[in-house]
N, C-alpha and C positions, 0 to 999 in steps of 0.2 A: 581582856584576856589576863593572865597572871603572869606577865613579862616584868622583869625588873624596870624600874625608872631609868630611860636611857641617860640622861646627863649623869647621875649618881654612879650606876653601874657601869659605864664605859669609862669615868674618871678612874675608879679604882683599877679596873682591869688594863686603861691604857699607862697608868704608872707602873703597874707591874711588868707589862711587856715591854715598855721603855728601859725601864732599869736592867732586864734582860738583854735586851738589844744593845744597850749603851757598853755591855762588856764583851760584846762581839767585835772582832776586828775584820774576820775572812774564813776562808775554807779550803777544804780539801777535796778532790774528784771522789766520786763514789767507787770508781774502779780501783783507786788507791786505798780506801777503806775496806773493800772486800778484798783486796790482795794482803793487807795487812791483818784482818780478821781470820783470812783461810792459813795465814802463816802460824797463828795461834790456836788454830782447831786442831782437834784430834782427828784420827782416821774414822770416816764416816760420819762426821757432822755435816749439818744442813747449815748453810750461812743465809741468816735471814737478815730483812731492813725493817721488821715490825717497829722497832723503835725510833726509824728514819736515821739509824746508825747500822753498820753492818758488824753483825757478831754470831756466834755461833748460836743455833736453837737452844742448847744447853746452857747458855749463859744469860739469856732473856728471861727476866723475873715476870712473865705474864702467859696466861694459859693459850698456847698457840700450837697448832698443828699444821705441820708442813709437810706436803706431797712433793717429793723431789722429781726430776727428770726421771730416774731410773723408775721409781714408783708409778709416775703416770703411764709410762711406756710398759710396764710389767702387767698393769692391770687394762690394758686397751682403753685408757681415758680419750674421749675425743670431744665430749660434752658436758653441759652443766649438769645434768642428770647422773653422769658417769662418774664425776669427783664429787658430787653432793653426797651419794651414798656411802662414801668413805670417811666423810665428816660427823662424827656421831653428835656434836652441838649443832649440827647445822640441819634444819626441817626447811620446808617451803610447800607452799600450794602452787598448782601450775594448770593450764589449760593446753600445754603442748610446747614446742619449741620457741624459746625467745618469749614465754608468757608465764614464767614462773617468779613468786614472790618469796625471796630467801628471808629467814630469820634465824638468831641465836639463841639458845637456851630458852625457848619458849616465848620470846617477847615477839608477839605477832601483832598485827592491827587489823586482820580479817578485813571483810569486805571483798570487793573485786580491784580495789586499788588503781581504779582508771577513771579521769576525768574528774579532777577536783578532788581526788583521794588525798589522804595526809602523807607527808614524806615516808620513804622506807624507815624501818627499824635498822637497818644493816644496808652497808655501803659495799660497793664493787668498786676495786680499782684494777685498771690494766697499767702496770708498771707504777708511775707517779701521779696517773692522771684519774681522777674519778669518772667513772661511767655510770654511774647511778640513774637510773629515771624512775619516774613514780609509778609507772606500769610496771610489767616485768623483765625481768634481770636480763642484760645482752648475754645472748648464749654464744660466747666466744669459741671458735673450734680451738681445741687445744693440740698443738703441734709445735716443737721446736721452743717449749716453754721451759724455763729454767725450775720452777717451782710454783704451787699454789699454797699460798698462806691463809691459815682461818685463825683469825684473832677473836677470841671470845672475850665476852663482856665489853663494858662500854670504852670507846676508843675515841671520845670526842677530844680529849685534849690534844691529840696530834692529827686527827682526821676528820672532825668536825660533826655537823647536826646529823647527818644520816648514819653515823656509828653510834647511835643510843644504845643498840644490844651488841654490834659486832663490826668487823671489817672483813672481807674477803678479796685477798688480792692475788693477783695473776701475773707472774713475773716472768717476762719472756729473755731468750738468750740475745745478748749483746754483741754487737760488732767487734771483732777482735784484730788488732793489725798484725799481731805476732804469727798468725799461719792461717793457710787456705784450710777450709774446711767444708763439706757437703754432705747430701746424702738424700736419698729418697726412699719412701716406704709406700707400696701397694697393699691393699688387703680387698679381700672378698668376704661376704658373709651372707647369711641367709637365715630369715626367723624360720624356728621349728615348723610351723604350721602357716608361716607367711612368706612374703616376698624376699628376693633377693638384693643384695646392696654391696657398696663397696666403697673405697677410698684411694686416691693417689694424691701425695703429698711430697715435699721437696723443699729443701733450703740450701742456701749456699754463702758461706763467709768469705768474702773476696778482699785481702788486703789490696789497697790502691796504692799507698806508699809505708815507709816506716811510722808515719803517724796518722793513718786514714785507714778505713777499712767500711765497706757496705756489708749489710745483712738481708738478705732476700729470703722469704718465705712465701710459697703458693701452696693451695690445697684445693682439692675438690671432693666432695662427699655425697653419695646418695644413699639415703636409709630406705630399705624396702618397707612397705606398710604390713600391718598384721590385723588390721580392724576392718571388717565387712559391714558393708549397708546392706541389710537384708530388707525383702519387700516387706512395703505395710501399706494400710489404707486409714484414714480417717474420716469420719462424718462430721460436720460442723454443725450445730443446732440453730447456730445463728441469733441465740439468745431469745427465741421465741419458742410457743409452743405447737408451731404450725410445721408437721413433716414434710410439705409440700416444698417449703424453702431450704430444705436441707442441702448441703453441699458436700459432696464425696470427693475426695482425692487420693491418688496413689504416688508412691514414689519409685514407679517403674524406670524411669529414667535416669535414675541416680544409682541404682543397685550394681554394686561393684564389690569384689573382694580385694583385700588388702589396700585399701584406698587413701591410706594416710600416709603416703611417702613424702619425704624431705629431701631436698636439694641444697646444699649448702657450697660456696666457693667464696674463696677470698684470698687476700695475702696481705703481707706486711713487708716493710722497707725501712731500714735503719741505716743512717751514717753516722760514723764516728769519726771527729777531727779532733785530734791532740793537738792544741795549738803551740804548747810547749810542754814542759815538765809539769805544769801546774794546772792547766786548764784544758777542758775538755768540753765539747759541743756535741750533742746528740740530737739532730731533728729525725724525726720518725714518723711515718704514716701507716694507717691500717685501713683495711676494706673488708667487709662481708656483706654478701647476699645470702640470705635463707629464704626459702618459699616451701611451705609445707601445705598439703592438701588433706582434706578429711579432718575427724576430729580424733584426739588421743584420749579422750574419755569414752567408755564404752557404757551401754546401758544394759545392767544385769537382768532386767526383765526381758529382754530380746535374747538372752543367752551370752556364752562366753564371747567377749571380744566383738560383741555384735552391738549394732547401733541401727535404728530406723530413722533415717534423716530424708528430709523433704525439700532441704535448701542447700546446694553446695557450701562447703565450709573450706576456708583457705586463710593462709596468715603468710604476708610478705612482709619480710623485715631486713632492710638496709641501713648500715651505718657506715660511718668513715670517722677516723681520728686523726688530727694532725697535732703533732706534739712537738716540743723543743724542750730539751735539759740541758742546762749549763752547769758545769761542776768546775769548782775553782779551788786555789789554795793561794792565800796570801799570809805569809807568816806561817803560823801552824795550825790556823783555823780554816774550818771546812764551809765551803759556800756551795748551795745548791739553789739553782732556779728551776722550776717546772711549770710549763704552761702548755695548755692545750685547747684545741677548739673540737667539740665532738658533735656529731648530727646523726641524727636517727630517725628514719620515717617507716611506719608500720603501716600496713593495710589490711584489714581484716574482716572477714566476712563469716558470721555464724548463723546457724539454724537457730531463729528465735522462736520457732512455732509453738514450742510449749508455753509461752506467755500468751498466745492467740488461744490455745487449748484452754488453759486454766479461766481465761476470762469468759469463754464461750459456754463454760459450765455454770456461769451467773445468769440465770432467767432475767430478761428484762434489761441487762447491761447495755445490748446493741453494740458492742464494741466490735462484733465481728458481723454486723448486720449493715452490709453495703450491697446496694441494689443499683445494677445497671440501668440505663436508659430504656432498653428492651425488657426489662420486668425480670432479668435473670439475675441472678446472685453472685458476686465476686468471691474468687477463692481468698478468704482473709489472711491467710498464712502471712506472718511476718517474718522478716529476714533483718539482720543486722550488718549494717556497714559502717565500719570505724576506721578513720583515716587520723594517726596522728603523727605530728612532726615534733621532735625533742631536739632542743639545742642544749650545749652546756661550755662554757668559757670560761677556764680558770686560771689563776695565775698565784703560785706559792713562792716566797722567797725565805729561805731558812739559812741559820748558820750554826756552826757547832764546833766547839772547843775540842781540843785533842782527845782523844778517848782514853789515853794512857795518864792523864791529869787525874790528881785528887779530885778535883772539882770539875765537873764537865756540865756543859750548857747547851743546850738547843732551843733556838728562839726563831719565830719567823713571824711573816704576814701573810694573809690569805684572802683571795677575792674569788667570787664565782657568782656568775650570772646564768641561771636555766631557765628554760622557756618550753613550754607544751602547748601547740596548737592544736585544737580539738574539732574534728569533724566527724559526728555522729548521725547515722540517717536510719531509722527503724521505719522501714517501708513495706508496703503491700502493693505489689506490682499491680498496676492499673488503677490504682485507687484515685488519681488525680483525673480520671476520666468518667467519672460516675457524677450524676447531679448533686449538687450541694456536697460537693468532696469536704471531707474534714481534714484535708491535707495541710500541713503548715504552709502558709502563702510564700511564694516562691521558690518553693520544692517542687519536684515533680511527683512522686508519690509517698512522702514522707509522712507518716501520721504523727512522729515525734521527731525532734531535730534538735542538735547541739551544735553550735558554732561558737568557740570560746577559745581565750588564750590566758595562760597562766604564766606569771613570771615571779621567780623567787629570785633575791638577791642576797648574797651572804658576804659580810666582813668579819674578819676576825685576826687576832693577834694571839699568838701562843707561845709558851715557853716552859721547858721542863730543867730542872736542876739536879743534877746526882752528886751526893757528896760521899766519899768513904770516910766513915767515922773512924773505922780501924781497916786493917789488912783486908778483912774478910767482911765486914758490916758496911752496908751504903744505904744511905737514905735519898730516896727520890721523890721530887715534889713537881707537879705539873699544875698550870692552869691555863684556860684558853677564855678570852672574852670575845664576843661577838654581837654584832647587830644585823638584825633580818629586816628585810624589807620585802613583802610577798603580795602581790595581786592577782585577781583572777575576776575575768568579766567576759559578757557575751549574751547570746540567747541559748534559753535550753527551755523545752517546753512543746506543748500542743498548739492547736490553731488558737483554742482558747486564751492561752498564755500571749499569744501574738495580738489579740484582740483587746488585751488588758491595756488601755491608753495610760492607767496610772503609772504601770510598771515599765510597759514597753516603749522605750523612748528612741526616736528615730536615729539612723545610723547612715553614712555614707557606704557603709560595706554591703555589697550586692549579694552576698550568699546567705542572708538570712533576713527575716521580716524586720528587725529592731535589735535593741539590746535590753534585755530586761533584769541583767543584773551586773553590778561593777563594784566588787568588794576590794578591801585593801586591810591588811594587818601589818604590823610592825612592833619592834621591841628590841630588847637587848637581853643577855644572859651570860652566865659562864658555867664552866663544866672544870672540874679539878680532879686531880690523883695524887694521894701519898701512898708511897711504897717503900716498903723496908725489907732488904734484901740480907741474907746471911749465907757467904760462900764458906761452907764448913771446911771443904777442901777442894783441890780441883775438879773433883768428880761429883761432889753433892752441894745442893743448894736448896735452901728454902726461903720463901718468902711470903709476905702479907701486905695485901692491897685494900687500900679504899678509893673507889674511884665513882665519880658521878657521868650520867649522860642526860643529852637536854634535846628534845625536839621541838621546834617552833609550832606554835599553834596555827589556827587558820579561820577560813570562813567555809559556809555551805552554800550552794549556789541555789537550792530551792526556797522561795520565798518564806518567811516565816520562821525558817531552821536557825537555831542559834549558831554563834561562832563557837569554836573549840577552843579550849586552852592548850598551852604547852604540857607536855608530859615530861616527866623526869624518871631517871633510874638510877638508885644508888646501890652500888656492888660492894659487898665484903667478901674477901676471897684470900685463902691461905693455899699455899701451892707448893710443891718442891719438885725439882728435877736432879736425877741421882743417875750414876752409871756404878756399876758393881763388877767385880772379877776381871779387872784389866779392860773394862769398856764392853765385855761379852752380854752384859744385862744392862738395860736402861728402864727406868721406871720412872716417869713423870706423872703427876695427877694435881687437881686442885678441887678444892671445895669450896662452895659459894652459896652466899646468901643474897637475893636481889631484891629490892624493894621498889615496885614501880607505882608511881603516883599520876594520877588524872590520866591513865593510859587511854589514847587513841583508839578508837574501834569504829570499824566502818561496817555498816548494814543498812539494808531498806526495810524499815517496818511497814507494816499496811497502811495504805493512804499514800504512799511517796511515789507511785507511779513508776516504781522500779528503779527509781534513783537512789544510788548510795549517798547517805549522810554519814557525817562523820562524828561521833559523840566522844566525850569524855566518861568512860564506863567505870570510872571509881578507881580503886587501887588493889594490887595484887603482890604476891610474894611467891618468889622462885626460890626453892631450894635445891642443891643438887652436888654431885662429884662428876668429873670428867677426868680421863687419863688415859695414857697409851704405855704399851711395854714391848720390848724388844730382846730377845735372846739369839744370839749367835753362837753355833755349835759348830764349828769347821764350815762345811758346807751346806748345812741345815738353819736356816733363819725362821723364828718364830715371831710373829708381832700381831699385835691386837690394840684394838682403843675402843673405847666405851664411854657413855654418858648417861647419868640416871638423872631425871629432873621432875620434880614436884611443883608445878605452876599453877596456882589458885587464886581467884579473886579473895580479898579481903576485906571488901564492902559490896553492899549490894550495887547491881546495875540496873538503874530504876526503870519503871515501866514507861511507854510513851502516851503523851496526850494526843488528843485529836489532831494537832496541828503535825505532830511528829517529833516533837522534843521528848527528851529523856526527862522526867518530872518524878521526884519523889513523893508518892502521895499514901499517908498513912491508911492501912488497911487493903492497899492494892498490892498484889504480888509482883515482884520486881522482875524484869526482863530475865534477870539471871542474879541468883543469890549468891550471898557470900559463901565461899567454899566451892564455888563451881571451878571445874578444871579449865584451865586456857587450852584453847583448840591450837590443832597441827602438830604440836611437839608432841612426840611419844613419850612416855615415860623412861623408855630404855630403849636406847640406840647403840648397836656395837658391831665390829667386825673383827676378823682373825685369819691370818694369813699363814701358810706354812709353805715355805719355797727352799727346795734342795738344787744345787748347784754340783755340777760333776764333769768330770772329762771324759769324753768318749774318743779315743785317739786324739786327731788335732781339733775336735769339736769341744767347746765349752756349751755343755748342755744343761737343762734346768727342767724340773717340774713343779709346778705350782697349784696350790689349791687355796681357796678363800672362802669364808662364811660371813653372811651379813644378817643380822638379826634385826628388826623393828617391832616394838610394841604397838597396840592399837593406840588410835587418836581419837580425841573429840572433834568432830568435824567444824561446828559452829557454838558459839559462846553462849547465845540465847537459848533459854529453855524452849521456845516455842519452834526455833529453828531445829534445835537438835532432836526434838521430839519427831519431827517429820524426816529429817535425814539419817539420824544414827550415827554411830561411831565405825571407825575402820577397826579390822582386825589386825592382830600381829602377824608377822611372817617371817621365815627362815630362807635364806637362798645360798646356791653354791655356785662358784666360778670354777674353771680349770683350765690349766694351760700347760703346754709343754713345747721345747723348741732347743734351739741352740745358735751359736755363732761359731761361724768358720771362716778364718781371714776377715775380710770386712763384710763379709755377708752375715745376715741374719733371718732367721725363719721361726716362726711359732704357729701353731693351732691352738685354738680356744674354744670353750664353750661358755657362754654365759647364762646364769639363772637355768643351770644343766637339769633340773628337774621340774622347769615350766610352772613355777609356781606363782601364782596369780596375786602377788602382793598390792594391796591397794594404799596408795600415798596420800590421797585425799579425795572427799565426796563432794562433788560441785554441782551448782544448778546453773542452769542457762541464763535464768535472769533470777530478780531476788528470791531468796528462798521463800519467803512468804508467799510467793505465786506460784513459783516453778519447783518448789522443794520435793513436790511428790513425784517429780520426774527426775530425779538427781541422777547424776552418772559418776562413775567411778574412774580416776586417774590412777592406772596401774603401772608398775613397774615394768619395763621392757621384758617381755617373754622371751622363752629359749632361743639364743642365737650363737649358731655355730659360724666359725671364721679361720682362714689363714692369712697370715700377714708376712711378708717379705720384704727385706730392706737391705740397703748397701750404704757404707760410709765411705768417704774418701777422704 
């Protein structure tokens, strides 16, 4: 792979990091930083920590959008889908709650992201702790959250390898020893043509002493369903021309209306202890249990929001996080330690029958021809049962010089070890009971089985230096040097793979027949950033940034498929943050060009047995602009944000050979030619909101309307996949709400997607597009939703 040689690369980055660390003496608590930043902020400012310092959003020279507590509450945000639609630079593919893969500015790796996929292009943080997993992003319930920060562009200098394209941070409210506060909220809602749901949430901030406090949060939410499983039947030909062997089945036992409901419950607890005026310790713990039933994609061929499923679908997602933050001050330097242990367990069952249907159409394949001992034939319908356990342990120690100094330094050390234990069974019930059964040895009914473990280790040193050249002109430079060591091994395959004694090596583990792959990749590299900021006056600033991102390469589990190299992203950006007319008008924007080299992309070409391989699909360029604007006119506030992106390949993505590798062959058309648009990200995505606040007697009332528009997207990168599935279309939706506050009570009524627009976010197939693409399904935005919410604060 194209990694830098470890000795020379790390010698350079070590020298730089040690030089920076040698200048650092110690540090101050973030709470003190935030208090100082708040003192300097103007009314209405949002204090963010995107640079690992507390600063006003208007003073941070990067493209960042922050959703405050008030905004999250005003837009009834409770889940990933809710806030993702408000962030124009964020796009995602999803199969439902807890199964979304987020990306920024069109930098997406495609594929299903599961079981040996490449690392994500964007990272997700809960406070100081990364909770990014290789598969879908954690769908944290949003309640008692201070803000959501979306940092666009490479953030690898401060946030590491999984921040190739951007970083999404969820910042929770912290314990406060100064006062008691508590509150509860209750919501009842109903999808227009679907089922009812609701939530009950509460929090309490309890001072224990002058120097300690605990903050407790708990929530329960049930989302009603809106997709129907309608009756249907199918006849399997069993790969022969004999009609007497045909098997006909139906889904009568599974027919149900509104069967994709979701139940989510969990909580957080954080304890703050001020040891003295300089040191604060904050241990915290979070837990969430989320269980969904039914699919969240519908089949347009079966009608609006309808499917015909023959196998029950469910997704159970449980995770917990224990973290410790230590913030201190020695002299006038700030020190922060943040460490955590994260564990996530996901059990997923999917209707995989369209894989069966596709193979049944191939005469002579006999992939569906399973004869019982009595001469009858088995129903060959496949189901997919997945079990994943993710763990992540991380430690970060950083120091920062005083923010008021002309020369400011932030430097630190980072270590992370993450694992993914994989259990995947593709079963045909009863398969193990037929003569000469083709099941994988040791399984019950698995025709294909995966038992594997992936381990990713990261070691890094980083530093950023800011220097005020003049009172208004600041130069900032940063670098991160890192080493990675990743391994992936286990068993994956059919019974025939288990019989291959050349590759299938004996193992003491009893959940698999053998181990038929064990691969490792390691290397080192660096990311860097240079930024020049001109603070024209207290209300206007412009900046220019050159930054890079880096993502380690890796190995593929299928025999014969080559390893994939690291990919890099170089970002050139010019932006401005301005306030006008005594801060009544704010206008922030950025224009950027990003060059993506050796982009990693996941897909399953013909002959891959549905297994996703990761390829280097060539190079790409992303050009775009993004911005937000707010205008306050007394009680009326108008706000909007938007992103325009033009993302295309700049080289050919070569066609695949008979083994499944991407090989450029003269005269053979590429899998995706130069100029092909990158998938998932729409060219334009934007939101606009008008909110009017006014008094009615002793009530502070409001009325609000919001609009969201998203352009169409290309669903898949390769020409063959795109030809089968096609694009999504653009759509526009509207949300409305009204309500008020009286004393410590609040009440509001709302309607989301008021006109029940069937916006499609992505088109996905239940298995590899080359096999199941003809039966692709659509992931819609949520349909029309009515609700009422009541809350109280103490």
